[in-house]
C-alpha positions in Angstrom: 65.8 162.3 81.9 63.9 160.5 84.2 65.5 159.2 87.5 66.1 156.0 88.6 69.8 153.8 88.6 72.0 151.2 87.1 73.1 150.0 90.1 73.7 145.9 90.2 73.6 145.5 86.7 76.9 144.2 86.1 77.3 142.1 89.0 73.5 140.6 87.8 75.2 139.3 84.5 79.0 138.9 85.6 78.5 135.0 86.3 76.8 134.5 83.0 79.4 136.4 81.0 82.6 133.4 83.4 80.4 131.2 82.3 80.5 131.6 78.8 84.1 133.1 78.6 86.3 130.0 78.9 84.9 129.3 75.3 86.3 132.8 74.1 89.1 132.3 72.2 92.2 135.2 72.7 92.2 136.9 69.5 95.0 139.0 67.4 93.5 142.0 69.2 93.3 140.9 72.9 95.3 143.1 75.7 98.9 141.5 76.3 100.1 141.1 79.7 96.5 143.0 81.0 94.3 141.2 82.5 93.2 138.8 79.5 96.1 137.0 81.3 95.0 137.0 85.1 91.7 135.5 84.8 90.0 139.2 85.6 88.5 139.6 82.0 84.9 138.5 82.5 81.1 139.4 82.3 78.6 139.8 79.5 77.7 143.1 81.6 81.6 144.3 80.9 81.9 144.6 84.3 83.1 141.3 86.1 85.8 143.1 87.7 83.8 144.5 89.5 83.5 148.4 88.5 81.4 149.3 85.9 80.3 153.4 84.4 77.2 154.3 85.7 76.7 151.7 88.5 76.4 153.0 92.1 77.4 151.4 95.2 74.4 153.3 97.0 76.7 155.4 99.3 78.7 158.0 98.7 80.3 157.3 101.7 81.1 153.7 101.5 84.6 152.5 99.7 85.5 150.0 96.4 88.1 149.1 94.0 88.4 150.8 91.1 89.0 149.0 87.8 92.5 148.9 87.0 92.7 150.9 83.5 94.6 147.7 81.6 92.2 145.3 82.3 89.6 147.8 80.5 90.1 146.2 77.0 90.2 142.9 77.9 86.5 142.9 79.2 83.9 141.0 76.9 80.2 141.0 76.6 78.0 138.4 74.5 76.5 138.4 71.4 74.5 135.5 71.6 71.5 135.5 74.5 68.1 135.5 75.6 68.2 139.4 75.2 70.7 141.8 72.8 73.4 142.9 74.7 73.7 147.0 75.0 70.4 147.1 77.5 71.1 145.9 80.4 75.0 145.7 80.8 76.3 149.0 82.7 76.6 152.3 80.5 79.6 152.6 78.7 82.4 155.5 77.8 81.9 156.0 74.4 79.0 155.3 71.8 76.9 156.0 68.8 73.3 155.8 67.7 72.8 155.5 64.1 69.7 155.0 62.1 69.1 153.9 58.2 66.4 153.8 55.9 66.1 151.4 53.4 67.4 152.5 50.3 64.9 152.5 47.4 64.0 149.0 45.9 65.4 146.7 49.1 62.9 144.8 50.5 62.2 142.0 52.9 65.2 139.5 50.7 67.8 142.9 51.0 66.7 143.7 54.7 67.1 140.1 56.4 70.8 139.6 54.4 71.8 143.4 55.8 71.0 141.9 59.2 72.6 138.9 58.3 76.1 140.9 58.1 75.1 142.8 60.8 75.2 140.1 63.2 77.9 138.1 62.3 80.0 141.6 62.4 78.7 142.0 65.6 79.4 138.8 66.8 83.7 138.9 65.5 83.5 142.6 67.1 82.4 142.0 70.0 84.4 138.9 70.2 87.3 141.2 70.0 88.0 139.9 66.1 88.1 141.2 62.7 85.2 142.0 60.6 85.2 139.0 58.2 85.6 141.7 55.4 88.1 144.7 54.4 89.1 145.9 58.4 89.9 148.9 59.0 92.1 147.9 62.1 91.2 150.8 63.6 90.7 148.6 66.7 93.1 146.7 65.6 95.6 147.0 68.7 92.5 146.7 71.4 90.8 143.7 73.2 86.6 143.7 72.8 86.5 147.0 75.5 83.4 145.5 76.3 81.4 146.3 72.8 77.8 145.7 72.5 75.9 146.2 69.5 72.3 146.1 69.2 69.8 146.3 66.6 66.0 147.7 66.4 63.3 148.2 63.9 61.6 151.3 63.6 58.0 152.2 62.7 58.7 152.2 58.2 60.5 149.2 58.4 56.9 147.4 58.5 55.7 148.4 55.0 59.3 148.8 53.3 59.4 145.1 53.6 56.2 143.6 53.3 55.7 143.0 57.1 52.5 145.6 57.9 50.8 142.7 59.8 53.7 141.7 62.4 54.6 145.6 63.5 53.5 145.4 67.2 51.0 148.1 68.4 53.6 149.2 70.8 55.6 151.0 68.4 52.9 153.2 66.9 54.0 157.0 67.2 54.7 158.2 70.2 52.8 161.3 70.4 53.8 165.1 70.7 54.6 167.2 73.7 54.7 170.4 74.4 58.1 169.9 75.2 59.5 169.0 71.6 61.4 171.0 69.1 62.0 167.2 67.2 63.9 168.0 63.6 62.5 165.4 61.6 66.1 164.6 59.8 67.0 163.1 62.3 64.3 161.3 64.2 62.9 157.3 63.9 64.6 155.8 60.9 63.8 152.2 59.5 66.8 150.6 61.3 68.1 151.3 64.1 71.7 150.9 65.7 73.2 151.6 69.1 76.8 151.1 69.8 78.6 151.3 73.1 82.3 150.7 73.7 84.5 151.6 76.7 87.1 152.3 74.0 86.7 155.7 71.8 88.4 153.5 68.9 86.5 150.2 69.5 83.4 151.9 69.5 84.4 154.1 66.2 85.8 150.4 64.6 82.2 148.9 65.0 80.4 152.2 64.0 82.3 151.6 60.6 82.0 148.7 60.1 77.7 148.2 60.2 77.7 151.6 57.9 80.2 149.3 55.3 77.9 146.4 56.0 74.9 148.3 55.3 76.1 148.6 51.7 73.3 149.4 48.8 70.4 148.1 50.8 70.3 150.7 53.4 71.7 154.4 54.0 72.6 156.5 56.6 69.4 158.5 58.1 70.8 160.4 61.4 73.7 159.4 63.8 74.7 160.8 67.0 78.0 160.1 68.8 77.7 160.1 72.7 80.3 159.4 76.2 80.3 159.0 79.9 83.2 158.6 82.5 85.4 156.1 81.6 86.3 153.3 84.0 88.6 153.9 86.3 88.2 158.0 86.4 87.1 157.7 89.8 88.2 155.4 92.8 85.0 154.0 93.3 82.2 152.9 91.3 79.6 155.3 91.5 76.4 156.5 89.6 77.0 158.4 86.6 76.7 162.4 86.2 75.4 164.1 83.5 76.9 167.7 81.9 74.6 169.6 84.2 77.1 168.0 87.1 74.2 166.0 88.8 74.0 162.5 89.9 72.5 161.1 87.1 70.5 157.2 87.4 69.6 156.8 91.4 66.3 154.7 90.5 66.9 152.8 87.8 65.2 149.2 88.4 67.6 146.7 89.4 67.8 142.9 87.3 67.3 141.6 90.9 64.5 142.9 91.4 60.9 140.4 90.9 59.2 142.5 88.1 62.2 143.5 86.3 61.6 141.5 83.4 58.1 142.1 83.4 58.8 146.0 82.9 61.4 145.7 80.7 60.8 142.9 78.1 58.3 141.2 76.1 57.5 138.3 77.7 58.0 135.4 75.9 54.5 134.9 75.0 54.5 138.6 73.8 52.7 139.8 71.3 53.9 139.7 68.2 56.2 136.2 69.3 58.7 137.9 66.9 59.3 140.2 70.1 59.6 137.8 72.5 61.9 138.9 75.6 62.5 141.5 73.6 62.3 145.8 74.7 61.3 148.8 73.0 64.1 151.5 72.7 63.2 155.5 72.7 65.8 158.0 71.5 65.9 161.2 72.7 68.5 163.8 71.8 68.2 166.1 74.4 70.1 169.3 74.4 70.6 170.8 77.9 70.9 174.7 78.2 74.6 175.0 80.0 74.6 178.5 80.2 71.1 178.9 81.6 71.8 176.6 84.2 74.9 177.4 85.6 74.1 180.9 85.9 72.1 179.3 89.0 73.3 179.0 92.4 73.8 175.2 93.7 70.8 175.4 96.2 68.8 176.2 92.9 69.9 173.9 91.3 69.3 171.0 94.1 65.5 172.8 94.2 64.7 171.7 90.0 65.9 168.6 90.5 65.1 168.1 94.0 68.3 166.2 94.9 71.8 167.2 96.4 74.5 167.4 93.5 77.5 167.1 96.0 76.4 163.0 96.1 72.4 163.0 94.7 70.7 162.2 98.2 67.1 163.5 97.8 66.7 166.9 99.9 64.7 165.4 102.5 67.6 163.5 104.2 69.6 160.0 104.0 72.2 159.0 101.6 71.5 158.4 97.6 69.5 155.3 98.1 67.4 156.7 100.7 63.7 157.0 100.4 62.7 160.3 99.1 60.2 161.7 101.8 57.6 163.4 99.8 55.7 165.4 102.4 58.9 166.3 104.3 58.4 170.1 105.3 60.9 172.6 106.2 60.1 174.9 108.9 58.2 177.2 107.1 55.9 174.7 106.6 57.7 174.1 102.6 57.8 171.2 100.9 61.7 170.1 101.2 61.5 168.3 97.9 59.8 171.4 95.3 56.3 170.4 94.2 58.1 170.3 90.5 61.5 169.0 91.1 62.4 166.3 88.5 63.0 163.8 91.0 59.5 163.3 92.8 57.5 163.6 89.1 59.4 161.0 88.0 59.2 158.4 91.0 57.6 155.7 89.5 54.9 155.9 92.6 54.3 158.7 90.7 53.1 157.6 87.8 51.1 154.4 88.1 53.7 152.6 88.9 56.2 153.1 85.0 59.4 152.0 84.9 62.1 153.0 82.6 65.4 151.6 82.2 67.5 154.5 81.0 71.2 154.2 79.3 72.4 157.4 78.0 75.4 159.0 76.4 76.2 162.3 77.0 77.4 164.6 74.1 79.1 167.7 72.8 78.4 169.0 69.1 80.5 172.0 69.3 80.2 175.6 70.2 77.5 177.9 68.1 78.7 181.5 66.8 77.2 182.5 70.2 79.3 180.9 72.3 76.4 178.2 73.3 77.5 174.6 73.5 75.3 172.0 71.5 76.0 169.9 74.4 73.0 167.6 76.5 71.8 163.9 76.5 71.1 161.0 73.8 68.5 159.4 76.7 68.0 156.4 75.5 65.2 154.3 77.5 64.7 150.7 77.8 60.7 149.3 78.5 58.6 146.1 77.6 55.9 149.2 76.5 56.1 152.4 75.4 52.6 153.3 76.5 53.3 152.0 79.9 56.6 153.8 80.3 58.1 156.5 78.7 54.6 157.8 77.4 53.0 158.3 81.6 56.7 159.7 82.9 56.7 162.0 79.6 53.4 162.9 79.5 53.8 163.8 83.3 57.1 165.5 83.3 55.4 168.2 80.4 52.8 169.3 82.6 55.5 171.1 85.2 58.8 169.4 85.4 61.1 172.3 86.7 64.0 170.2 84.4 62.3 171.4 81.4 62.8 175.1 80.7 66.4 174.2 81.2 66.3 171.6 78.6 64.9 170.7 74.8 63.6 167.6 73.3 66.0 167.9 69.3 65.0 164.8 67.9 63.0 161.5 69.1 62.8 157.8 67.6 61.0 154.6 68.9 62.2 151.4 67.9 61.2 147.8 68.4 64.3 146.1 69.7 64.1 142.1 69.2 65.5 139.5 71.6 68.7 138.4 71.1 70.1 135.9 68.4 70.9 132.4 69.1 74.3 130.2 68.1 73.9 130.5 64.2 71.1 132.6 63.8 70.6 136.9 63.9 69.1 139.3 64.8 65.7 139.7 63.5 65.2 136.4 62.0 61.7 135.3 63.2 60.3 138.5 61.8 62.1 138.2 58.8 62.2 134.4 58.0 58.6 133.9 60.4 
C-alpha cells in the first residue's frame, strides 16, 4: 500500500490510442448514440476524454469536466503494442485476478497453444468483438469499456514447460515478511491473468472467456474480484480512495518522468531477452481491519497515514502534490509527519530510490459471522525488478509502519509479464517458441 500516484497515465497514452482508433471497426456491441459516434471514444488508456478513475489533477481545489457516462462503453484500449495493456492505464471500475496451474501432462506445447488462444480472445474482446467460439453474450450490449487483459508467468511455469534456463532471476520467490499471514492455496500459480474494465459485465465476460479457453490445459488455482470508483462518479478527475477512506495513490511514478521506463519496464537489452519491454507484477491480497481502523479518530487516522483524509495533502501542509516536509515540527517540537507514518516510510527517497507503479483494486468478499468485513486491497504493483522495487519498500514497512497493525497480507504472488504482442503474435511467443 505504498503512497504513490497514477496521475497523467491516460493523458500520456491517449494520443497513441487516437492514432490507432481509426483502424478499429465498430462492432455489434459498440454503444449506439454515445460518444463512439461523436469522436470522443479513443485512448489506449481508456481515458482519452480526459477522465480516468484513479487519475489525479493534483489539486483538490481545481476544476475539471467529468466524463459523460454514456461514453464509458466506447473507450478502447489497444491489445497490440510495446507493452501489454493493463499496466499504465488508469484504474478501472471492475477487475478480476486469476491464477492457473498447468494441468498434469501439459507442457510447453500446450502452454503455447493456450497463450495463443488467450491472446486472440483478449484482442477480440478488447476491440468490443465477441469471442471466437461459444461467446456467452454477457457483454453483448456493451462496448469495450476500457477492457484490458494482461498475462504473466509464475515461478513454477518454467519447470513445468522445461524452460528453467529461461526463468528470470528477478522471479525468485519473494522473501518472507513479518506481516505475512499467507494462504498458500491463494498464492502464486503457473500463469496469471489480470482483467480490468469500466463495466462489470464486460469484465466478467472476459473472465469467463479466459476460463473457458483454458480447457484441459490449465485449471484455476485462485481467483479474486475487485472494484474501484466508476468513471463519472465524481465531479472532476481525482485520485482514488481506498476502503479506509484515504486518498490512495498520490506519488505513483508518471510516464512523463524521465526514468519511468527504467523503473517500471525491463529494457530492450535486458535479460532474459524474452522479457524485453515487460514488467514484474507483485500481487498481494491485503485485508484491512476496518473495525479497528474506524475506531480511530480522523486525527489518529491522519497520523497513521501522514496525509489529510479530506484531500490527501501532507500533514506538513499544502495540497495533495505538495512535497512533504519531513523535518517540520509543531509548537511542542514534535514531527508534524510522525516518524512511522505510512507516507513517510514509503517515499522513494527514504528507500534508496525504490519506486513501484501501483494499480490496485479494492475488494469485499462478504461479512463474517462475527460481523467483520472481509475487505481490503488487491494490491498490484509493477516494476522492472522486484528486488529494487517492492522488496526494499516492504522491508522498510515491515520494520515499523504505523499502518501495519490495521492490515494483514493474506496472499501473495510474483509474475513475469512479458512485453506486448505485435500484430500476428501472441503474448509469450518469444519465450515459448524462442
